[in-house]
C-alpha positions as semicolon CSV with decimal commas, in nm:
position;residue;x (nm);y (nm);z (nm)
1;M;1,117;1,354;-1,580
2;T;1,384;1,626;-1,440
3;A;1,654;1,518;-1,252
4;A;1,711;1,696;-0,933
5;A;2,098;1,812;-0,930
6;P;2,323;1,621;-0,741
7;L;2,451;1,733;-0,402
8;P;2,790;1,859;-0,447
9;L;3,073;1,619;-0,328
10;S;3,365;1,804;-0,160
11;A;3,654;1,772;0,116
12;A;3,443;2,016;0,334
13;A;3,109;1,820;0,354
14;P;3,243;1,432;0,381
15;E;2,965;1,279;0,550
16;T;2,727;1,395;0,257
17;P;2,620;1,079;0,045
18;A;2,651;1,083;-0,321
19;L;2,325;1,078;-0,582
20;P;2,416;0,829;-0,861
21;G;2,380;0,938;-1,195
22;H;2,041;1,020;-1,368
23;G;2,038;0,719;-1,593
24;H;2,115;0,488;-1,281
25;R;1,831;0,703;-1,064
26;V;1,564;0,615;-1,347
27;A;1,694;0,230;-1,326
28;I;1,642;0,214;-0,948
29;F;1,315;0,386;-0,999
30;V;1,232;0,119;-1,290
31;L;1,322;-0,176;-1,042
32;L;1,106;-0,016;-0,726
33;L;0,829;-0,009;-0,980
34;A;0,883;-0,398;-1,044
35;C;0,907;-0,489;-0,650
36;E;0,590;-0,270;-0,596
37;F;0,406;-0,490;-0,849
38;F;0,509;-0,822;-0,687
39;Y;0,444;-0,657;-0,362
40;G;0,083;-0,547;-0,454
41;W;0,056;-0,900;-0,563
42;A;0,167;-1,105;-0,276
43;W;-0,021;-0,855;-0,079
44;N;-0,361;-0,892;-0,233
45;T;-0,375;-1,264;-0,237
46;V;-0,535;-1,262;0,123
47;D;-0,849;-1,108;-0,050
48;V;-0,857;-1,180;-0,410
49;L;-0,796;-1,558;-0,331
50;R;-1,030;-1,531;0,018
51;P;-1,301;-1,777;-0,173
52;F;-1,050;-2,029;-0,282
53;I;-0,839;-2,042;0,062
54;R;-1,163;-2,043;0,246
55;Q;-1,315;-2,342;0,057
56;S;-0,987;-2,529;0,057
57;L;-0,925;-2,529;0,435
58;G;-1,326;-2,507;0,542
59;L;-1,313;-2,191;0,673
60;S;-1,590;-1,988;0,834
61;L;-1,611;-1,623;0,695
62;I;-1,464;-1,506;1,057
63;Q;-1,165;-1,746;0,993
64;A;-1,118;-1,623;0,620
65;G;-1,124;-1,261;0,742
66;S;-0,872;-1,324;1,044
67;A;-0,610;-1,408;0,759
68;Y;-0,601;-1,038;0,655
69;S;-0,590;-0,938;1,055
70;A;-0,271;-1,152;1,086
71;Q;-0,126;-1,002;0,784
72;G;-0,184;-0,654;0,904
73;A;-0,035;-0,762;1,226
74;G;0,278;-0,844;1,036
75;A;0,289;-0,529;0,837
76;L;0,224;-0,311;1,168
77;V;0,553;-0,505;1,316
78;G;0,774;-0,517;1,016
79;A;0,677;-0,133;0,901
80;V;0,816;0,010;1,272
81;I;1,088;-0,248;1,317
82;I;1,237;-0,251;0,953
83;G;1,136;0,101;0,847
84;Q;1,345;0,215;1,136
85;L;1,622;-0,015;1,052
86;A;1,646;0,133;0,731
87;D;1,660;0,485;0,866
88;R;1,955;0,365;1,076
89;F;2,130;0,109;0,837
90;G;2,039;0,182;0,510
91;R;1,743;0,098;0,251
92;R;1,969;-0,107;0,009
93;K;2,002;-0,418;0,254
94;M;1,622;-0,364;0,369
95;L;1,469;-0,355;0,043
96;T;1,687;-0,691;-0,022
97;M;1,561;-0,853;0,270
98;L;1,192;-0,737;0,221
99;V;1,163;-0,838;-0,124
100;I;1,294;-1,169;-0,089
101;G;1,108;-1,234;0,249
102;F;0,734;-1,192;0,082
103;G;0,836;-1,369;-0,227
104;A;0,949;-1,669;0,011
105;M;0,671;-1,645;0,236
106;L;0,361;-1,604;-0,033
107;L;0,542;-1,940;-0,208
108;M;0,473;-2,059;0,175
109;G;0,121;-2,051;0,087
110;T;0,125;-2,345;-0,146
111;V;0,192;-2,577;0,159
112;V;-0,051;-2,439;0,401
113;G;-0,278;-2,716;0,551
114;S;-0,477;-2,566;0,832
115;Y;-0,587;-2,238;0,944
116;L;-0,317;-2,188;1,238
117;Q;-0,049;-2,229;0,911
118;L;-0,219;-1,982;0,757
119;L;-0,272;-1,710;1,022
120;A;0,149;-1,785;1,065
121;Q;0,182;-1,824;0,684
122;R;0,019;-1,439;0,645
123;F;0,133;-1,268;0,982
124;L;0,503;-1,322;0,813
125;L;0,431;-1,242;0,468
126;G;0,286;-0,930;0,606
127;L;0,630;-0,878;0,829
128;F;0,812;-0,842;0,499
129;A;0,548;-0,675;0,255
130;G;0,441;-0,397;0,518
131;A;0,796;-0,274;0,512
132;S;0,791;-0,249;0,149
133;F;0,584;0,071;0,151
134;P;0,809;0,294;0,400
135;V;1,147;0,170;0,273
136;S;1,051;0,220;-0,091
137;V;0,923;0,586;-0,012
138;G;1,258;0,667;0,150
139;I;1,448;0,553;-0,157
140;Y;1,201;0,707;-0,450
141;I;1,179;1,070;-0,275
142;N;1,545;1,127;-0,305
143;L;1,597;1,005;-0,654
144;F;1,448;1,330;-0,824
145;D;1,277;1,679;-0,727
146;P;1,074;1,739;-0,471
147;A;0,785;1,883;-0,709
148;Q;0,769;1,549;-0,893
149;R;0,708;1,316;-0,572
150;G;0,351;1,314;-0,634
151;R;0,400;1,192;-1,010
152;L;0,623;0,941;-0,874
153;A;0,418;0,807;-0,615
154;G;0,130;0,764;-0,888
155;M;0,324;0,534;-1,107
156;M;0,436;0,329;-0,799
157;N;0,063;0,322;-0,727
158;A;0,001;0,237;-1,081
159;C;0,216;-0,048;-1,048
160;F;0,076;-0,198;-0,713
161;S;-0,325;-0,130;-0,907
162;F;-0,194;-0,292;-1,229
163;S;-0,072;-0,603;-1,020
164;I;-0,421;-0,636;-0,864
165;V;-0,605;-0,613;-1,251
166;A;-0,370;-0,897;-1,302
167;L;-0,451;-1,122;-0,999
168;G;-0,791;-1,049;-1,078
169;L;-0,813;-1,155;-1,422
170;A;-0,556;-1,448;-1,388
171;M;-0,789;-1,546;-1,072
172;G;-1,077;-1,584;-1,352
173;A;-0,858;-1,796;-1,579
174;V;-0,705;-2,051;-1,408
175;A;-0,947;-2,323;-1,275
176;P;-1,027;-2,354;-0,913
177;A;-0,825;-2,635;-0,857
178;D;-0,507;-2,471;-0,979
179;W;-0,551;-2,138;-0,776
180;K;-0,218;-2,172;-0,587
181;L;-0,050;-2,162;-0,916
182;L;-0,103;-1,771;-0,856
183;L;0,138;-1,770;-0,601
184;W;0,421;-1,916;-0,752
185;F;0,363;-1,664;-1,019
186;G;0,420;-1,362;-0,730
187;G;0,671;-1,518;-0,550
188;I;0,960;-1,649;-0,802
189;P;1,023;-1,319;-0,974
190;A;0,990;-1,143;-0,584
191;L;1,339;-1,370;-0,515
192;V;1,479;-1,243;-0,837
193;L;1,419;-0,901;-0,773
194;G;1,537;-0,872;-0,435
195;C;1,898;-0,988;-0,542
196;V;1,883;-0,720;-0,850
197;A;1,828;-0,468;-0,551
198;Y;2,125;-0,549;-0,361
199;G;2,310;-0,484;-0,657
200;M;2,181;-0,187;-0,814
201;I;2,143;0,047;-0,539
202;P;2,471;0,210;-0,450
203;A;2,594;0,147;-0,067
204;G;2,600;0,471;0,113
205;S;2,422;0,679;-0,145
206;L;2,175;0,940;-0,055
207;V;1,920;0,688;-0,191
208;D;2,061;0,444;0,060
209;I;2,092;0,627;0,379
210;A;2,069;0,972;0,476
211;A;2,346;1,218;0,520
212;K;2,285;1,217;0,915
213;P;2,165;0,888;0,967
214;A;1,929;0,861;1,317
215;K;2,178;0,768;1,591
216;R;1,906;0,622;1,837
217;L;1,569;0,478;1,781
218;P;1,386;0,683;1,544
219;V;1,037;0,625;1,625
220;A;1,114;0,811;1,972
221;E;1,137;1,137;1,769
222;L;0,817;1,103;1,615
223;F;0,651;1,139;1,972
224;E;0,825;1,436;2,103
225;P;0,608;1,691;2,191
226;A;0,621;1,938;1,887
227;V;0,484;1,634;1,696
228;R;0,320;1,426;1,928
229;R;-0,003;1,523;1,801
230;Q;0,044;1,512;1,444
231;T;0,156;1,151;1,497
232;L;-0,137;1,021;1,647
233;M;-0,373;1,190;1,410
234;L;-0,204;1,076;1,110
235;A;-0,197;0,709;1,267
236;T;-0,564;0,750;1,333
237;M;-0,630;0,902;0,978
238;T;-0,470;0,562;0,818
239;G;-0,626;0,372;1,044
240;L;-0,980;0,465;0,911
241;N;-0,842;0,410;0,531
242;F;-0,741;0,043;0,636
243;F;-1,071;-0,016;0,797
244;G;-1,251;0,114;0,479
245;Y;-1,066;-0,094;0,223
246;A;-1,118;-0,425;0,452
247;A;-1,448;-0,327;0,501
248;F;-1,538;-0,296;0,119
249;S;-1,232;-0,404;-0,081
250;G;-1,208;-0,712;0,156
251;W;-1,534;-0,848;0,114
252;L;-1,580;-0,733;-0,247
253;T;-1,539;-1,115;-0,431
254;T;-1,729;-1,271;-0,177
255;Y;-2,017;-1,015;-0,127
256;L;-2,028;-1,025;-0,537
257;T;-2,041;-1,424;-0,569
258;G;-2,218;-1,472;-0,277
259;E;-2,480;-1,180;-0,231
260;R;-2,529;-1,094;-0,577
261;H;-2,479;-1,426;-0,705
262;L;-2,231;-1,360;-0,977
263;S;-1,927;-1,606;-1,139
264;P;-1,599;-1,584;-1,041
265;A;-1,470;-1,515;-1,360
266;V;-1,724;-1,215;-1,309
267;A;-1,638;-1,104;-0,985
268;G;-1,263;-1,096;-1,084
269;E;-1,381;-0,866;-1,445
270;L;-1,544;-0,616;-1,185
271;L;-1,207;-0,639;-0,939
272;A;-1,011;-0,548;-1,238
273;W;-1,240;-0,223;-1,337
274;Q;-1,192;-0,087;-0,993
275;F;-0,812;-0,125;-0,967
276;A;-0,794;-0,010;-1,354
277;G;-0,996;0,328;-1,212
278;N;-0,717;0,330;-0,923
279;I;-0,387;0,285;-1,169
280;A;-0,572;0,604;-1,363
281;G;-0,674;0,771;-1,050
282;G;-0,358;0,753;-0,893
283;F;-0,179;0,941;-1,164
284;F;-0,433;1,252;-1,126
285;W;-0,420;1,263;-0,763
286;G;-0,025;1,251;-0,789
287;W;-0,027;1,545;-1,003
288;A;-0,298;1,735;-0,819
289;A;-0,081;1,675;-0,510
290;D;0,217;1,814;-0,689
291;R;-0,042;2,119;-0,826
292;F;-0,279;2,211;-0,556
293;G;-0,085;2,073;-0,236
294;R;-0,087;1,718;-0,014
295;R;-0,436;1,784;0,141
296;F;-0,635;1,860;-0,157
297;N;-0,636;1,484;-0,234
298;A;-0,884;1,400;0,096
299;L;-1,165;1,518;-0,169
300;G;-1,113;1,190;-0,302
301;F;-1,192;1,018;0,046
302;L;-1,549;1,162;-0,008
303;I;-1,589;1,057;-0,344
304;A;-1,530;0,699;-0,264
305;S;-1,779;0,702;-0,003
306;A;-2,020;0,813;-0,194
307;A;-1,937;0,560;-0,495
308;I;-1,926;0,282;-0,182
309;I;-2,307;0,339;-0,103
310;A;-2,408;0,344;-0,492
311;Y;-2,212;0,018;-0,527
312;L;-2,440;-0,168;-0,271
313;T;-2,753;0,006;-0,368
314;V;-2,746;-0,046;-0,724
315;P;-2,904;-0,345;-0,915
316;S;-2,656;-0,613;-1,073
317;H;-2,651;-0,421;-1,383
318;L;-2,279;-0,465;-1,514
319;P;-2,194;-0,189;-1,647
320;L;-2,320;0,025;-1,370
321;L;-2,091;-0,175;-1,146
322;R;-1,813;-0,138;-1,368
323;G;-1,848;0,208;-1,391
324;L;-1,911;0,286;-0,986
325;G;-1,603;0,040;-0,937
326;L;-1,399;0,257;-1,153
327;I;-1,510;0,564;-1,005
328;Y;-1,434;0,400;-0,646
329;G;-1,060;0,288;-0,774
330;A;-0,982;0,611;-0,913
331;A;-1,090;0,808;-0,572
332;L;-0,943;0,566;-0,349
333;C;-0,626;0,620;-0,475
334;S;-0,589;0,997;-0,386
335;S;-0,412;0,899;-0,048
336;V;-0,119;0,774;-0,315
337;I;0,101;1,099;-0,222
338;W;0,048;0,995;0,178
339;G;0,424;0,839;0,190
340;A;0,607;1,109;0,032
341;W;0,373;1,363;0,248
342;M;0,465;1,227;0,602
343;A;0,822;1,178;0,493
344;E;0,818;1,561;0,441
345;L;0,642;1,619;0,753
346;Y;0,930;1,531;0,939
347;P;1,352;1,590;0,933
348;P;1,483;1,411;0,659
349;H;1,680;1,140;0,890
350;L;1,315;0,999;0,959
351;Q;1,191;0,944;0,624
352;S;1,105;0,571;0,612
353;T;1,030;0,595;0,972
354;A;0,767;0,868;0,910
355;A;0,647;0,672;0,626
356;S;0,574;0,373;0,805
357;I;0,283;0,562;0,983
358;F;0,106;0,470;0,694
359;N;0,131;0,094;0,835
360;W;0,040;0,204;1,201
361;G;-0,330;0,236;1,130
362;R;-0,315;-0,151;1,080
363;I;-0,369;-0,158;1,482
364;I;-0,739;0,002;1,385
365;S;-0,801;-0,232;1,114
366;F;-0,662;-0,549;1,261
367;F;-1,049;-0,623;1,352
368;A;-1,214;-0,476;1,059
369;P;-1,290;-0,826;0,884
370;I;-1,363;-0,993;1,207
371;I;-1,620;-0,699;1,315
372;T;-1,763;-0,666;0,953
373;A;-1,804;-1,058;0,931
374;A;-2,003;-1,060;1,267
375;I;-2,215;-0,779;1,095
376;A;-2,267;-0,936;0,802
377;Q;-2,407;-1,288;0,964
378;R;-2,635;-1,092;1,197
379;A;-2,764;-0,814;0,976
380;S;-2,614;-0,852;0,606
381;M;-2,308;-0,815;0,395
382;M;-2,437;-0,429;0,266
383;A;-2,505;-0,335;0,637
384;A;-2,121;-0,433;0,680
385;M;-1,946;-0,318;0,386
386;S;-2,133;0,039;0,408
387;L;-1,888;0,114;0,718
388;A;-1,637;0,153;0,442
389;A;-1,809;0,511;0,357
390;V;-1,805;0,644;0,704
391;S;-1,417;0,556;0,773
392;F;-1,322;0,732;0,435
393;T;-1,547;1,013;0,528
394;L;-1,392;1,050;0,880
395;A;-1,015;0,990;0,732
396;A;-1,089;1,301;0,486
397;I;-1,194;1,514;0,761
398;I;-0,891;1,451;0,981
399;W;-0,661;1,493;0,661
400;R;-0,782;1,859;0,550
401;Q;-0,658;1,928;0,954
402;Q;-0,326;1,879;0,905
403;R;-0,020;2,062;0,764
404;E;0,046;2,144;0,438
405;T;0,439;2,081;0,284
406;L;0,437;2,165;-0,098
407;K;0,596;2,487;-0,105
408;P;0,417;2,793;-0,311
409;D;0,676;2,803;-0,553
410;H;0,706;2,411;-0,634
411;A;0,307;2,421;-0,696
412;A;0,356;2,721;-0,911
413;Q;0,596;2,539;-1,141
414;Q;0,342;2,217;-1,212
């Protein structure tokens, strides 16, 4: 990993924040990787633990699915509000607040005793967790050279995906009655990491706040005439991505245990294969985005769409399902570059706000679990989950129509 040259400090440019030293920047990035792991753990409990949550509270399919919608709604609010606050007042404070926040809300899940409490707990968890992506992007894209952003994103993605692998394996290892232990395993470390973040990230440095911080409501600048259409198209693209993910991955454990009659342990193992592919694919697509451009990765969504159709139609032959899950997971994470790419599409003082567009798409996906659950009840789970392939294909088309930000000289260096 080659470090970017530190910005010069001089009396002529006192307003320019400094970059911490190379070793310090590496330590900050390692901290972000750890935060990403526990963010992934907290976020995905709504899907991976859905069968246990549903059984413990006596929920219907639609009620169980609406927990994801509540979490997504919180994530949208958190990404928009906290992303802007990070660009105005510093990412150090916001990262500390949100990591402690989602850790505490995950622990609150251990005392949830009703459907309404579940919705409230998931909304608040999403509020903090949803801001993790834009705030982290605003930090790591300023740590090293722009030509390395795809690979940095690949490492962040690997930690997120590894958390799901670990969660899936842990789900199969614990007794059904002890599933709440998995909430403790994710919540306590997050509380500790939030405190570490506050002490490790230098206040006023370039990784904390831009040289010229936003002076007004940053999100308003994303809707200025010159970039309004771009902003709306990006939000639609991310919405299709979230809808597709909720339609397929969100119901995967329920589909495998309910429709294919596999055990929770086998379902957890198949889920682990899917996200193992995501880990490996993240490194490839991160490299590809640095080598061939940010738009090249739209190809991954088309591959993922084909893998979804195959997964839903092949027989329950475990080696085949493992292979298709591996391909789907590897292809889906082609979007690993989105955070850095969206930040590159707008001025530097809008980096976290621009990266928050990733979560705006949740407006479209709010009702994905409810819609797919209704289709599953009236038609079949297979029909509902097949909508994911349509969503990812449409997202790929929009992706290819957007502006490329990787400079040719940077790509030539890879």
